[in-house]
PyMOL Python script that loads the backbone (N, CA, C, O; Angstrom):
from pymol import cmd

cmd.read_pdbstr("""\
ATOM      1  N   MET A   1     100.078-141.470  67.086  1.00  0.00           N
ATOM      2  CA  MET A   1      99.034-142.175  66.367  1.00  0.00           C
ATOM      3  C   MET A   1      97.691-141.789  66.974  1.00  0.00           C
ATOM      4  O   MET A   1      97.559-141.670  68.192  1.00  0.00           O
ATOM      5  N   HIS A   2      96.711-141.598  66.122  1.00  0.00           N
ATOM      6  CA  HIS A   2      95.360-141.217  66.530  1.00  0.00           C
ATOM      7  C   HIS A   2      94.369-142.200  65.910  1.00  0.00           C
ATOM      8  O   HIS A   2      94.451-142.530  64.727  1.00  0.00           O
ATOM      9  N   ILE A   3      93.443-142.652  66.728  1.00  0.00           N
ATOM     10  CA  ILE A   3      92.436-143.611  66.279  1.00  0.00           C
ATOM     11  C   ILE A   3      91.070-142.938  66.344  1.00  0.00           C
ATOM     12  O   ILE A   3      90.641-142.485  67.405  1.00  0.00           O
ATOM     13  N   GLY A   4      90.399-142.878  65.216  1.00  0.00           N
ATOM     14  CA  GLY A   4      89.043-142.336  65.161  1.00  0.00           C
ATOM     15  C   GLY A   4      88.041-143.472  65.205  1.00  0.00           C
ATOM     16  O   GLY A   4      88.131-144.421  64.427  1.00  0.00           O
ATOM     17  N   VAL A   5      87.080-143.372  66.124  1.00  0.00           N
ATOM     18  CA  VAL A   5      86.078-144.420  66.309  1.00  0.00           C
ATOM     19  C   VAL A   5      84.698-143.780  66.285  1.00  0.00           C
ATOM     20  O   VAL A   5      84.485-142.728  66.888  1.00  0.00           O
ATOM     21  N   CYS A   6      83.770-144.411  65.594  1.00  0.00           N
ATOM     22  CA  CYS A   6      82.412-143.869  65.515  1.00  0.00           C
ATOM     23  C   CYS A   6      81.403-145.010  65.523  1.00  0.00           C
ATOM     24  O   CYS A   6      81.614-146.045  64.891  1.00  0.00           O
ATOM     25  N   THR A   7      80.313-144.810  66.242  1.00  0.00           N
ATOM     26  CA  THR A   7      79.165-145.710  66.136  1.00  0.00           C
ATOM     27  C   THR A   7      78.002-144.895  65.597  1.00  0.00           C
ATOM     28  O   THR A   7      77.795-143.743  65.979  1.00  0.00           O
ATOM     29  N   LEU A   8      77.260-145.511  64.712  1.00  0.00           N
ATOM     30  CA  LEU A   8      76.153-144.846  64.033  1.00  0.00           C
ATOM     31  C   LEU A   8      74.965-145.799  64.050  1.00  0.00           C
ATOM     32  O   LEU A   8      75.073-146.945  63.613  1.00  0.00           O
ATOM     33  N   GLN A   9      73.842-145.326  64.550  1.00  0.00           N
ATOM     34  CA  GLN A   9      72.654-146.176  64.616  1.00  0.00           C
ATOM     35  C   GLN A   9      71.667-145.769  63.529  1.00  0.00           C
ATOM     36  O   GLN A   9      71.332-144.595  63.370  1.00  0.00           O
ATOM     37  N   LEU A  10      71.215-146.769  62.791  1.00  0.00           N
ATOM     38  CA  LEU A  10      70.223-146.573  61.734  1.00  0.00           C
ATOM     39  C   LEU A  10      68.895-147.174  62.177  1.00  0.00           C
ATOM     40  O   LEU A  10      68.858-148.267  62.742  1.00  0.00           O
ATOM     41  N   ARG A  11      67.810-146.456  61.920  1.00  0.00           N
ATOM     42  CA  ARG A  11      66.469-146.986  62.154  1.00  0.00           C
ATOM     43  C   ARG A  11      65.860-147.277  60.795  1.00  0.00           C
ATOM     44  O   ARG A  11      65.848-146.425  59.907  1.00  0.00           O
ATOM     45  N   MET A  12      65.352-148.503  60.647  1.00  0.00           N
ATOM     46  CA  MET A  12      64.804-148.956  59.365  1.00  0.00           C
ATOM     47  C   MET A  12      63.389-149.486  59.581  1.00  0.00           C
ATOM     48  O   MET A  12      63.191-150.697  59.680  1.00  0.00           O
ATOM     49  N   PRO A  13      62.404-148.593  59.655  1.00  0.00           N
ATOM     50  CA  PRO A  13      61.042-149.030  59.974  1.00  0.00           C
ATOM     51  C   PRO A  13      60.382-149.866  58.884  1.00  0.00           C
ATOM     52  O   PRO A  13      59.424-150.586  59.166  1.00  0.00           O
ATOM     53  N   GLU A  14      60.859-149.791  57.662  1.00  0.00           N
ATOM     54  CA  GLU A  14      60.242-150.515  56.550  1.00  0.00           C
ATOM     55  C   GLU A  14      60.691-151.970  56.456  1.00  0.00           C
ATOM     56  O   GLU A  14      60.082-152.756  55.731  1.00  0.00           O
ATOM     57  N   ASN A  15      61.744-152.338  57.176  1.00  0.00           N
ATOM     58  CA  ASN A  15      62.258-153.703  57.080  1.00  0.00           C
ATOM     59  C   ASN A  15      61.285-154.685  57.707  1.00  0.00           C
ATOM     60  O   ASN A  15      60.741-154.444  58.785  1.00  0.00           O
ATOM     61  N   GLY A  16      61.076-155.799  57.013  1.00  0.00           N
ATOM     62  CA  GLY A  16      60.181-156.820  57.517  1.00  0.00           C
ATOM     63  C   GLY A  16      60.889-158.094  57.918  1.00  0.00           C
ATOM     64  O   GLY A  16      60.256-159.038  58.391  1.00  0.00           O
ATOM     65  N   SER A  17      62.207-158.129  57.731  1.00  0.00           N
ATOM     66  CA  SER A  17      62.947-159.340  58.080  1.00  0.00           C
ATOM     67  C   SER A  17      64.419-159.002  58.290  1.00  0.00           C
ATOM     68  O   SER A  17      64.889-157.924  57.928  1.00  0.00           O
ATOM     69  N   LEU A  18      65.124-159.949  58.880  1.00  0.00           N
ATOM     70  CA  LEU A  18      66.570-159.771  59.044  1.00  0.00           C
ATOM     71  C   LEU A  18      67.273-159.750  57.695  1.00  0.00           C
ATOM     72  O   LEU A  18      68.307-159.101  57.535  1.00  0.00           O
ATOM     73  N   LYS A  19      66.707-160.465  56.721  1.00  0.00           N
ATOM     74  CA  LYS A  19      67.297-160.468  55.382  1.00  0.00           C
ATOM     75  C   LYS A  19      67.272-159.061  54.781  1.00  0.00           C
ATOM     76  O   LYS A  19      68.261-158.619  54.196  1.00  0.00           O
ATOM     77  N   ASP A  20      66.153-158.362  54.922  1.00  0.00           N
ATOM     78  CA  ASP A  20      66.063-156.979  54.432  1.00  0.00           C
ATOM     79  C   ASP A  20      67.089-156.090  55.121  1.00  0.00           C
ATOM     80  O   ASP A  20      67.765-155.282  54.483  1.00  0.00           O
ATOM     81  N   LYS A  21      67.188-156.255  56.431  1.00  0.00           N
ATOM     82  CA  LYS A  21      68.141-155.454  57.200  1.00  0.00           C
ATOM     83  C   LYS A  21      69.563-155.720  56.732  1.00  0.00           C
ATOM     84  O   LYS A  21      70.328-154.782  56.512  1.00  0.00           O
ATOM     85  N   ARG A  22      69.917-156.968  56.581  1.00  0.00           N
ATOM     86  CA  ARG A  22      71.288-157.317  56.169  1.00  0.00           C
ATOM     87  C   ARG A  22      71.619-156.760  54.792  1.00  0.00           C
ATOM     88  O   ARG A  22      72.764-156.384  54.540  1.00  0.00           O
ATOM     89  N   GLN A  23      70.637-156.700  53.898  1.00  0.00           N
ATOM     90  CA  GLN A  23      70.877-156.111  52.578  1.00  0.00           C
ATOM     91  C   GLN A  23      71.228-154.634  52.697  1.00  0.00           C
ATOM     92  O   GLN A  23      72.140-154.155  52.023  1.00  0.00           O
ATOM     93  N   VAL A  24      70.512-153.913  53.548  1.00  0.00           N
ATOM     94  CA  VAL A  24      70.798-152.488  53.749  1.00  0.00           C
ATOM     95  C   VAL A  24      72.173-152.312  54.379  1.00  0.00           C
ATOM     96  O   VAL A  24      72.967-151.492  53.917  1.00  0.00           O
ATOM     97  N   VAL A  25      72.459-153.076  55.431  1.00  0.00           N
ATOM     98  CA  VAL A  25      73.748-152.962  56.127  1.00  0.00           C
ATOM     99  C   VAL A  25      74.893-153.305  55.183  1.00  0.00           C
ATOM    100  O   VAL A  25      75.904-152.602  55.156  1.00  0.00           O
ATOM    101  N   ARG A  26      74.748-154.369  54.415  1.00  0.00           N
ATOM    102  CA  ARG A  26      75.800-154.767  53.475  1.00  0.00           C
ATOM    103  C   ARG A  26      76.029-153.687  52.422  1.00  0.00           C
ATOM    104  O   ARG A  26      77.171-153.390  52.069  1.00  0.00           O
ATOM    105  N   SER A  27      74.950-153.104  51.923  1.00  0.00           N
ATOM    106  CA  SER A  27      75.059-152.048  50.925  1.00  0.00           C
ATOM    107  C   SER A  27      75.800-150.835  51.486  1.00  0.00           C
ATOM    108  O   SER A  27      76.695-150.299  50.834  1.00  0.00           O
ATOM    109  N   VAL A  28      75.432-150.407  52.681  1.00  0.00           N
ATOM    110  CA  VAL A  28      76.102-149.261  53.306  1.00  0.00           C
ATOM    111  C   VAL A  28      77.577-149.564  53.529  1.00  0.00           C
ATOM    112  O   VAL A  28      78.436-148.752  53.186  1.00  0.00           O
ATOM    113  N   ALA A  29      77.876-150.724  54.099  1.00  0.00           N
ATOM    114  CA  ALA A  29      79.268-151.080  54.390  1.00  0.00           C
ATOM    115  C   ALA A  29      80.102-151.151  53.113  1.00  0.00           C
ATOM    116  O   ALA A  29      81.230-150.660  53.084  1.00  0.00           O
ATOM    117  N   ASP A  30      79.563-151.752  52.072  1.00  0.00           N
ATOM    118  CA  ASP A  30      80.306-151.851  50.807  1.00  0.00           C
ATOM    119  C   ASP A  30      80.584-150.478  50.211  1.00  0.00           C
ATOM    120  O   ASP A  30      81.692-150.215  49.745  1.00  0.00           O
ATOM    121  N   ARG A  31      79.585-149.605  50.224  1.00  0.00           N
ATOM    122  CA  ARG A  31      79.777-148.257  49.671  1.00  0.00           C
ATOM    123  C   ARG A  31      80.809-147.468  50.472  1.00  0.00           C
ATOM    124  O   ARG A  31      81.644-146.768  49.898  1.00  0.00           O
ATOM    125  N   VAL A  32      80.749-147.581  51.794  1.00  0.00           N
ATOM    126  CA  VAL A  32      81.711-146.861  52.641  1.00  0.00           C
ATOM    127  C   VAL A  32      83.118-147.391  52.410  1.00  0.00           C
ATOM    128  O   VAL A  32      84.059-146.607  52.297  1.00  0.00           O
ATOM    129  N   ARG A  33      83.276-148.706  52.338  1.00  0.00           N
ATOM    130  CA  ARG A  33      84.608-149.289  52.114  1.00  0.00           C
ATOM    131  C   ARG A  33      85.208-148.849  50.780  1.00  0.00           C
ATOM    132  O   ARG A  33      86.408-148.592  50.686  1.00  0.00           O
ATOM    133  N   ARG A  34      84.367-148.765  49.753  1.00  0.00           N
ATOM    134  CA  ARG A  34      84.864-148.346  48.436  1.00  0.00           C
ATOM    135  C   ARG A  34      85.327-146.897  48.428  1.00  0.00           C
ATOM    136  O   ARG A  34      86.265-146.543  47.714  1.00  0.00           O
ATOM    137  N   ARG A  35      84.672-146.062  49.217  1.00  0.00           N
ATOM    138  CA  ARG A  35      84.939-144.620  49.162  1.00  0.00           C
ATOM    139  C   ARG A  35      85.965-144.138  50.188  1.00  0.00           C
ATOM    140  O   ARG A  35      86.697-143.182  49.929  1.00  0.00           O
ATOM    141  N   PHE A  36      86.023-144.797  51.356  1.00  0.00           N
ATOM    142  CA  PHE A  36      86.875-144.330  52.451  1.00  0.00           C
ATOM    143  C   PHE A  36      87.792-145.448  52.929  1.00  0.00           C
ATOM    144  O   PHE A  36      87.487-146.631  52.784  1.00  0.00           O
ATOM    145  N   ASN A  37      88.912-145.050  53.498  1.00  0.00           N
ATOM    146  CA  ASN A  37      89.862-146.005  54.056  1.00  0.00           C
ATOM    147  C   ASN A  37      89.541-146.216  55.537  1.00  0.00           C
ATOM    148  O   ASN A  37      90.277-145.763  56.413  1.00  0.00           O
ATOM    149  N   VAL A  38      88.428-146.910  55.801  1.00  0.00           N
ATOM    150  CA  VAL A  38      88.002-147.189  57.169  1.00  0.00           C
ATOM    151  C   VAL A  38      87.596-148.660  57.279  1.00  0.00           C
ATOM    152  O   VAL A  38      87.289-149.320  56.287  1.00  0.00           O
ATOM    153  N   SER A  39      87.605-149.142  58.506  1.00  0.00           N
ATOM    154  CA  SER A  39      87.044-150.459  58.800  1.00  0.00           C
ATOM    155  C   SER A  39      85.617-150.233  59.279  1.00  0.00           C
ATOM    156  O   SER A  39      85.364-149.317  60.061  1.00  0.00           O
ATOM    157  N   ILE A  40      84.688-151.054  58.818  1.00  0.00           N
ATOM    158  CA  ILE A  40      83.278-150.873  59.190  1.00  0.00           C
ATOM    159  C   ILE A  40      82.638-152.235  59.403  1.00  0.00           C
ATOM    160  O   ILE A  40      82.916-153.189  58.676  1.00  0.00           O
ATOM    161  N   ALA A  41      81.768-152.312  60.423  1.00  0.00           N
ATOM    162  CA  ALA A  41      81.061-153.557  60.726  1.00  0.00           C
ATOM    163  C   ALA A  41      79.800-153.237  61.518  1.00  0.00           C
ATOM    164  O   ALA A  41      79.691-152.178  62.137  1.00  0.00           O
ATOM    165  N   GLU A  42      78.847-154.170  61.489  1.00  0.00           N
ATOM    166  CA  GLU A  42      77.683-154.051  62.361  1.00  0.00           C
ATOM    167  C   GLU A  42      78.121-154.507  63.745  1.00  0.00           C
ATOM    168  O   GLU A  42      78.632-155.617  63.897  1.00  0.00           O
ATOM    169  N   VAL A  43      77.927-153.664  64.757  1.00  0.00           N
ATOM    170  CA  VAL A  43      78.489-153.945  66.078  1.00  0.00           C
ATOM    171  C   VAL A  43      77.440-154.182  67.158  1.00  0.00           C
ATOM    172  O   VAL A  43      77.794-154.579  68.268  1.00  0.00           O
ATOM    173  N   ALA A  44      76.166-153.952  66.870  1.00  0.00           N
ATOM    174  CA  ALA A  44      75.107-154.177  67.864  1.00  0.00           C
ATOM    175  C   ALA A  44      73.773-154.320  67.138  1.00  0.00           C
ATOM    176  O   ALA A  44      73.677-154.115  65.928  1.00  0.00           O
ATOM    177  N   ASP A  45      72.757-154.674  67.904  1.00  0.00           N
ATOM    178  CA  ASP A  45      71.393-154.832  67.363  1.00  0.00           C
ATOM    179  C   ASP A  45      71.344-155.850  66.225  1.00  0.00           C
ATOM    180  O   ASP A  45      70.589-155.681  65.268  1.00  0.00           O
ATOM    181  N   ASN A  46      72.144-156.898  66.332  1.00  0.00           N
ATOM    182  CA  ASN A  46      72.249-157.874  65.246  1.00  0.00           C
ATOM    183  C   ASN A  46      70.937-158.590  64.934  1.00  0.00           C
ATOM    184  O   ASN A  46      70.674-158.915  63.776  1.00  0.00           O
ATOM    185  N   ASP A  47      70.118-158.836  65.940  1.00  0.00           N
ATOM    186  CA  ASP A  47      68.887-159.590  65.727  1.00  0.00           C
ATOM    187  C   ASP A  47      67.629-158.723  65.751  1.00  0.00           C
ATOM    188  O   ASP A  47      66.517-159.244  65.838  1.00  0.00           O
ATOM    189  N   VAL A  48      67.801-157.412  65.675  1.00  0.00           N
ATOM    190  CA  VAL A  48      66.663-156.489  65.686  1.00  0.00           C
ATOM    191  C   VAL A  48      66.416-156.027  64.255  1.00  0.00           C
ATOM    192  O   VAL A  48      67.297-155.429  63.636  1.00  0.00           O
ATOM    193  N   TRP A  49      65.230-156.299  63.727  1.00  0.00           N
ATOM    194  CA  TRP A  49      64.936-155.983  62.329  1.00  0.00           C
ATOM    195  C   TRP A  49      65.020-154.502  62.016  1.00  0.00           C
ATOM    196  O   TRP A  49      65.530-154.123  60.962  1.00  0.00           O
ATOM    197  N   GLY A  50      64.532-153.662  62.905  1.00  0.00           N
ATOM    198  CA  GLY A  50      64.385-152.245  62.606  1.00  0.00           C
ATOM    199  C   GLY A  50      65.555-151.361  62.982  1.00  0.00           C
ATOM    200  O   GLY A  50      65.515-150.156  62.733  1.00  0.00           O
ATOM    201  N   LEU A  51      66.599-151.927  63.576  1.00  0.00           N
ATOM    202  CA  LEU A  51      67.759-151.133  63.987  1.00  0.00           C
ATOM    203  C   LEU A  51      69.047-151.790  63.529  1.00  0.00           C
ATOM    204  O   LEU A  51      69.153-153.015  63.464  1.00  0.00           O
ATOM    205  N   ALA A  52      70.016-150.956  63.216  1.00  0.00           N
ATOM    206  CA  ALA A  52      71.364-151.444  62.915  1.00  0.00           C
ATOM    207  C   ALA A  52      72.346-150.450  63.516  1.00  0.00           C
ATOM    208  O   ALA A  52      72.216-149.241  63.321  1.00  0.00           O
ATOM    209  N   THR A  53      73.322-150.959  64.242  1.00  0.00           N
ATOM    210  CA  THR A  53      74.372-150.104  64.783  1.00  0.00           C
ATOM    211  C   THR A  53      75.666-150.471  64.084  1.00  0.00           C
ATOM    212  O   THR A  53      76.164-151.590  64.205  1.00  0.00           O
ATOM    213  N   LEU A  54      76.203-149.502  63.347  1.00  0.00           N
ATOM    214  CA  LEU A  54      77.447-149.697  62.617  1.00  0.00           C
ATOM    215  C   LEU A  54      78.578-149.032  63.377  1.00  0.00           C
ATOM    216  O   LEU A  54      78.413-147.947  63.935  1.00  0.00           O
ATOM    217  N   GLY A  55      79.719-149.686  63.396  1.00  0.00           N
ATOM    218  CA  GLY A  55      80.913-149.091  63.975  1.00  0.00           C
ATOM    219  C   GLY A  55      81.955-148.973  62.890  1.00  0.00           C
ATOM    220  O   GLY A  55      82.120-149.880  62.075  1.00  0.00           O
ATOM    221  N   PHE A  56      82.662-147.853  62.877  1.00  0.00           N
ATOM    222  CA  PHE A  56      83.761-147.723  61.932  1.00  0.00           C
ATOM    223  C   PHE A  56      84.912-146.996  62.589  1.00  0.00           C
ATOM    224  O   PHE A  56      84.733-146.220  63.527  1.00  0.00           O
ATOM    225  N   ALA A  57      86.104-147.267  62.070  1.00  0.00           N
ATOM    226  CA  ALA A  57      87.316-146.729  62.680  1.00  0.00           C
ATOM    227  C   ALA A  57      88.351-146.433  61.615  1.00  0.00           C
ATOM    228  O   ALA A  57      88.366-147.034  60.541  1.00  0.00           O
ATOM    229  N   CYS A  58      89.222-145.479  61.950  1.00  0.00           N
ATOM    230  CA  CYS A  58      90.347-145.151  61.083  1.00  0.00           C
ATOM    231  C   CYS A  58      91.551-144.822  61.962  1.00  0.00           C
ATOM    232  O   CYS A  58      91.404-144.475  63.134  1.00  0.00           O
ATOM    233  N   VAL A  59      92.719-144.935  61.390  1.00  0.00           N
ATOM    234  CA  VAL A  59      93.968-144.608  62.079  1.00  0.00           C
ATOM    235  C   VAL A  59      94.663-143.529  61.270  1.00  0.00           C
ATOM    236  O   VAL A  59      94.708-143.590  60.042  1.00  0.00           O
ATOM    237  N   SER A  60      95.209-142.529  61.975  1.00  0.00           N
ATOM    238  CA  SER A  60      95.873-141.427  61.292  1.00  0.00           C
ATOM    239  C   SER A  60      97.007-140.895  62.161  1.00  0.00           C
ATOM    240  O   SER A  60      97.054-141.142  63.366  1.00  0.00           O
ATOM    241  N   ASN A  61      97.914-140.165  61.529  1.00  0.00           N
ATOM    242  CA  ASN A  61      98.965-139.512  62.303  1.00  0.00           C
ATOM    243  C   ASN A  61      98.542-138.105  62.718  1.00  0.00           C
ATOM    244  O   ASN A  61      99.314-137.399  63.366  1.00  0.00           O
ATOM    245  N   ASP A  62      97.330-137.687  62.355  1.00  0.00           N
ATOM    246  CA  ASP A  62      96.812-136.360  62.677  1.00  0.00           C
ATOM    247  C   ASP A  62      95.385-136.503  63.212  1.00  0.00           C
ATOM    248  O   ASP A  62      94.521-137.061  62.535  1.00  0.00           O
ATOM    249  N   ALA A  63      95.139-136.002  64.420  1.00  0.00           N
ATOM    250  CA  ALA A  63      93.817-136.126  65.041  1.00  0.00           C
ATOM    251  C   ALA A  63      92.745-135.431  64.207  1.00  0.00           C
ATOM    252  O   ALA A  63      91.629-135.936  64.087  1.00  0.00           O
ATOM    253  N   ARG A  64      93.071-134.291  63.637  1.00  0.00           N
ATOM    254  CA  ARG A  64      92.105-133.548  62.828  1.00  0.00           C
ATOM    255  C   ARG A  64      91.698-134.355  61.596  1.00  0.00           C
ATOM    256  O   ARG A  64      90.528-134.369  61.214  1.00  0.00           O
ATOM    257  N   HIS A  65      92.669-135.024  60.980  1.00  0.00           N
ATOM    258  CA  HIS A  65      92.369-135.849  59.802  1.00  0.00           C
ATOM    259  C   HIS A  65      91.450-137.010  60.176  1.00  0.00           C
ATOM    260  O   HIS A  65      90.513-137.320  59.440  1.00  0.00           O
ATOM    261  N   ALA A  66      91.711-137.649  61.311  1.00  0.00           N
ATOM    262  CA  ALA A  66      90.859-138.752  61.758  1.00  0.00           C
ATOM    263  C   ALA A  66      89.430-138.262  61.993  1.00  0.00           C
ATOM    264  O   ALA A  66      88.472-138.923  61.592  1.00  0.00           O
ATOM    265  N   ASP A  67      89.287-137.107  62.641  1.00  0.00           N
ATOM    266  CA  ASP A  67      87.963-136.546  62.905  1.00  0.00           C
ATOM    267  C   ASP A  67      87.247-136.175  61.604  1.00  0.00           C
ATOM    268  O   ASP A  67      86.049-136.423  61.464  1.00  0.00           O
ATOM    269  N   GLU A  68      87.971-135.585  60.657  1.00  0.00           N
ATOM    270  CA  GLU A  68      87.382-135.225  59.361  1.00  0.00           C
ATOM    271  C   GLU A  68      86.929-136.464  58.594  1.00  0.00           C
ATOM    272  O   GLU A  68      85.874-136.458  57.961  1.00  0.00           O
ATOM    273  N   THR A  69      87.731-137.521  58.654  1.00  0.00           N
ATOM    274  CA  THR A  69      87.366-138.764  57.972  1.00  0.00           C
ATOM    275  C   THR A  69      86.061-139.316  58.527  1.00  0.00           C
ATOM    276  O   THR A  69      85.170-139.694  57.767  1.00  0.00           O
ATOM    277  N   LEU A  70      85.946-139.365  59.858  1.00  0.00           N
ATOM    278  CA  LEU A  70      84.718-139.869  60.472  1.00  0.00           C
ATOM    279  C   LEU A  70      83.522-138.993  60.101  1.00  0.00           C
ATOM    280  O   LEU A  70      82.448-139.508  59.789  1.00  0.00           O
ATOM    281  N   SER A  71      83.702-137.689  60.133  1.00  0.00           N
ATOM    282  CA  SER A  71      82.616-136.768  59.767  1.00  0.00           C
ATOM    283  C   SER A  71      82.193-136.964  58.318  1.00  0.00           C
ATOM    284  O   SER A  71      81.004-136.925  58.001  1.00  0.00           O
ATOM    285  N   ASN A  72      83.163-137.174  57.446  1.00  0.00           N
ATOM    286  CA  ASN A  72      82.852-137.402  56.029  1.00  0.00           C
ATOM    287  C   ASN A  72      82.074-138.697  55.828  1.00  0.00           C
ATOM    288  O   ASN A  72      81.159-138.750  55.006  1.00  0.00           O
ATOM    289  N   VAL A  73      82.430-139.739  56.570  1.00  0.00           N
ATOM    290  CA  VAL A  73      81.707-141.008  56.464  1.00  0.00           C
ATOM    291  C   VAL A  73      80.264-140.827  56.934  1.00  0.00           C
ATOM    292  O   VAL A  73      79.334-141.307  56.286  1.00  0.00           O
ATOM    293  N   VAL A  74      80.078-140.139  58.054  1.00  0.00           N
ATOM    294  CA  VAL A  74      78.719-139.909  58.571  1.00  0.00           C
ATOM    295  C   VAL A  74      77.891-139.128  57.555  1.00  0.00           C
ATOM    296  O   VAL A  74      76.747-139.491  57.280  1.00  0.00           O
ATOM    297  N   ARG A  75      78.456-138.063  56.996  1.00  0.00           N
ATOM    298  CA  ARG A  75      77.728-137.278  55.987  1.00  0.00           C
ATOM    299  C   ARG A  75      77.404-138.123  54.756  1.00  0.00           C
ATOM    300  O   ARG A  75      76.321-138.004  54.182  1.00  0.00           O
ATOM    301  N   PHE A  76      78.343-138.973  54.354  1.00  0.00           N
ATOM    302  CA  PHE A  76      78.134-139.846  53.201  1.00  0.00           C
ATOM    303  C   PHE A  76      76.960-140.794  53.454  1.00  0.00           C
ATOM    304  O   PHE A  76      76.103-140.964  52.587  1.00  0.00           O
ATOM    305  N   ILE A  77      76.920-141.408  54.631  1.00  0.00           N
ATOM    306  CA  ILE A  77      75.839-142.337  54.961  1.00  0.00           C
ATOM    307  C   ILE A  77      74.504-141.597  55.023  1.00  0.00           C
ATOM    308  O   ILE A  77      73.488-142.107  54.551  1.00  0.00           O
ATOM    309  N   GLN A  78      74.506-140.395  55.603  1.00  0.00           N
ATOM    310  CA  GLN A  78      73.271-139.619  55.679  1.00  0.00           C
ATOM    311  C   GLN A  78      72.759-139.229  54.295  1.00  0.00           C
ATOM    312  O   GLN A  78      71.551-139.089  54.100  1.00  0.00           O
ATOM    313  N   ALA A  79      73.657-139.055  53.340  1.00  0.00           N
ATOM    314  CA  ALA A  79      73.269-138.635  51.992  1.00  0.00           C
ATOM    315  C   ALA A  79      72.807-139.795  51.110  1.00  0.00           C
ATOM    316  O   ALA A  79      72.222-139.565  50.051  1.00  0.00           O
ATOM    317  N   LEU A  80      73.059-141.033  51.529  1.00  0.00           N
ATOM    318  CA  LEU A  80      72.630-142.182  50.739  1.00  0.00           C
ATOM    319  C   LEU A  80      71.108-142.248  50.695  1.00  0.00           C
ATOM    320  O   LEU A  80      70.431-141.887  51.657  1.00  0.00           O
ATOM    321  N   ARG A  81      70.591-142.705  49.588  1.00  0.00           N
ATOM    322  CA  ARG A  81      69.143-142.885  49.449  1.00  0.00           C
ATOM    323  C   ARG A  81      68.782-144.257  50.012  1.00  0.00           C
ATOM    324  O   ARG A  81      68.715-145.244  49.279  1.00  0.00           O
ATOM    325  N   LEU A  82      68.553-144.304  51.305  1.00  0.00           N
ATOM    326  CA  LEU A  82      68.252-145.560  51.983  1.00  0.00           C
ATOM    327  C   LEU A  82      66.849-145.512  52.563  1.00  0.00           C
ATOM    328  O   LEU A  82      66.274-144.441  52.754  1.00  0.00           O
ATOM    329  N   ASP A  83      66.312-146.691  52.839  1.00  0.00           N
ATOM    330  CA  ASP A  83      65.074-146.771  53.608  1.00  0.00           C
ATOM    331  C   ASP A  83      65.440-146.825  55.083  1.00  0.00           C
ATOM    332  O   ASP A  83      64.964-147.682  55.827  1.00  0.00           O
ATOM    333  N   ALA A  84      66.298-145.891  55.492  1.00  0.00           N
ATOM    334  CA  ALA A  84      66.790-145.851  56.866  1.00  0.00           C
ATOM    335  C   ALA A  84      67.126-144.417  57.221  1.00  0.00           C
ATOM    336  O   ALA A  84      67.438-143.599  56.356  1.00  0.00           O
ATOM    337  N   GLU A  85      67.055-144.129  58.512  1.00  0.00           N
ATOM    338  CA  GLU A  85      67.455-142.807  58.970  1.00  0.00           C
ATOM    339  C   GLU A  85      68.488-142.950  60.082  1.00  0.00           C
ATOM    340  O   GLU A  85      68.430-143.879  60.888  1.00  0.00           O
ATOM    341  N   VAL A  86      69.422-142.027  60.109  1.00  0.00           N
ATOM    342  CA  VAL A  86      70.440-142.006  61.154  1.00  0.00           C
ATOM    343  C   VAL A  86      69.792-141.403  62.393  1.00  0.00           C
ATOM    344  O   VAL A  86      69.309-140.271  62.360  1.00  0.00           O
ATOM    345  N   VAL A  87      69.784-142.168  63.495  1.00  0.00           N
ATOM    346  CA  VAL A  87      69.148-141.683  64.720  1.00  0.00           C
ATOM    347  C   VAL A  87      70.151-141.345  65.812  1.00  0.00           C
ATOM    348  O   VAL A  87      69.809-140.632  66.756  1.00  0.00           O
ATOM    349  N   ASP A  88      71.383-141.841  65.709  1.00  0.00           N
ATOM    350  CA  ASP A  88      72.384-141.544  66.734  1.00  0.00           C
ATOM    351  C   ASP A  88      73.774-141.694  66.145  1.00  0.00           C
ATOM    352  O   ASP A  88      74.041-142.616  65.374  1.00  0.00           O
ATOM    353  N   VAL A  89      74.657-140.776  66.518  1.00  0.00           N
ATOM    354  CA  VAL A  89      76.056-140.831  66.097  1.00  0.00           C
ATOM    355  C   VAL A  89      76.917-140.490  67.302  1.00  0.00           C
ATOM    356  O   VAL A  89      76.685-139.486  67.975  1.00  0.00           O
ATOM    357  N   GLN A  90      77.910-141.326  67.572  1.00  0.00           N
ATOM    358  CA  GLN A  90      78.875-141.050  68.639  1.00  0.00           C
ATOM    359  C   GLN A  90      80.267-141.194  68.055  1.00  0.00           C
ATOM    360  O   GLN A  90      80.619-142.236  67.501  1.00  0.00           O
ATOM    361  N   THR A  91      81.055-140.132  68.186  1.00  0.00           N
ATOM    362  CA  THR A  91      82.385-140.093  67.595  1.00  0.00           C
ATOM    363  C   THR A  91      83.411-139.792  68.673  1.00  0.00           C
ATOM    364  O   THR A  91      83.166-139.004  69.585  1.00  0.00           O
ATOM    365  N   GLU A  92      84.576-140.440  68.549  1.00  0.00           N
ATOM    366  CA  GLU A  92      85.669-140.195  69.490  1.00  0.00           C
ATOM    367  C   GLU A  92      86.987-140.363  68.753  1.00  0.00           C
ATOM    368  O   GLU A  92      87.138-141.263  67.927  1.00  0.00           O
ATOM    369  N   VAL A  93      87.939-139.490  69.056  1.00  0.00           N
ATOM    370  CA  VAL A  93      89.294-139.630  68.541  1.00  0.00           C
ATOM    371  C   VAL A  93      90.195-139.880  69.737  1.00  0.00           C
ATOM    372  O   VAL A  93      90.273-139.060  70.652  1.00  0.00           O
ATOM    373  N   ILE A  94      90.870-141.014  69.721  1.00  0.00           N
ATOM    374  CA  ILE A  94      91.773-141.404  70.799  1.00  0.00           C
ATOM    375  C   ILE A  94      93.181-141.040  70.367  1.00  0.00           C
ATOM    376  O   ILE A  94      93.669-141.527  69.347  1.00  0.00           O
ATOM    377  N   SER A  95      93.834-140.188  71.139  1.00  0.00           N
ATOM    378  CA  SER A  95      95.160-139.699  70.773  1.00  0.00           C
ATOM    379  C   SER A  95      96.230-140.275  71.694  1.00  0.00           C
ATOM    380  O   SER A  95      95.956-140.676  72.825  1.00  0.00           O
ATOM    381  N   GLY A  96      97.449-140.303  71.180  1.00  0.00           N
ATOM    382  CA  GLY A  96      98.590-140.716  71.988  1.00  0.00           C
ATOM    383  C   GLY A  96      98.692-142.203  72.223  1.00  0.00           C
ATOM    384  O   GLY A  96      99.220-142.639  73.246  1.00  0.00           O
ATOM    385  N   VAL A  97      98.200-142.973  71.301  1.00  0.00           N
ATOM    386  CA  VAL A  97      98.237-144.431  71.454  1.00  0.00           C
ATOM    387  C   VAL A  97      99.566-144.940  70.970  1.00  0.00           C
ATOM    388  O   VAL A  97      99.817-146.144  71.007  1.00  0.00           O
TER     389      VAL A  97
END
""", "prot")
cmd.dss("prot")
cmd.show_as("cartoon", "prot")
cmd.util.cbc("prot")
cmd.orient("prot")
C-alpha cells in the first residue's frame, strides 16, 4: 500500500475577510473532490485571510499512480481561475505501509 500526501499553500492577496477565504477554499475543495478520488481539507493558516494551506491524500497499490494523482491535482488547482496563486507545494509518497 502506498499513501500519497501533499500540502499546497495558496496566497490570496485580494481577500478582505475570512468569509472570502472560505469561499475560495470551499470552491477548490469541492472541485477537487468531484474530479479526483482524494481526501482534501484546509490544514493550516485557518485564521489568516491571505493564506490557505490545503492538504490532500490518496491511497494506491502503486507508488507511481499515487504520485501521478497528486501531480494531477496540483496541476488542476494551478489551472483554476482563482484569485489565488500557488506559492508552495510539498509532496510525499509513503510506501510499504
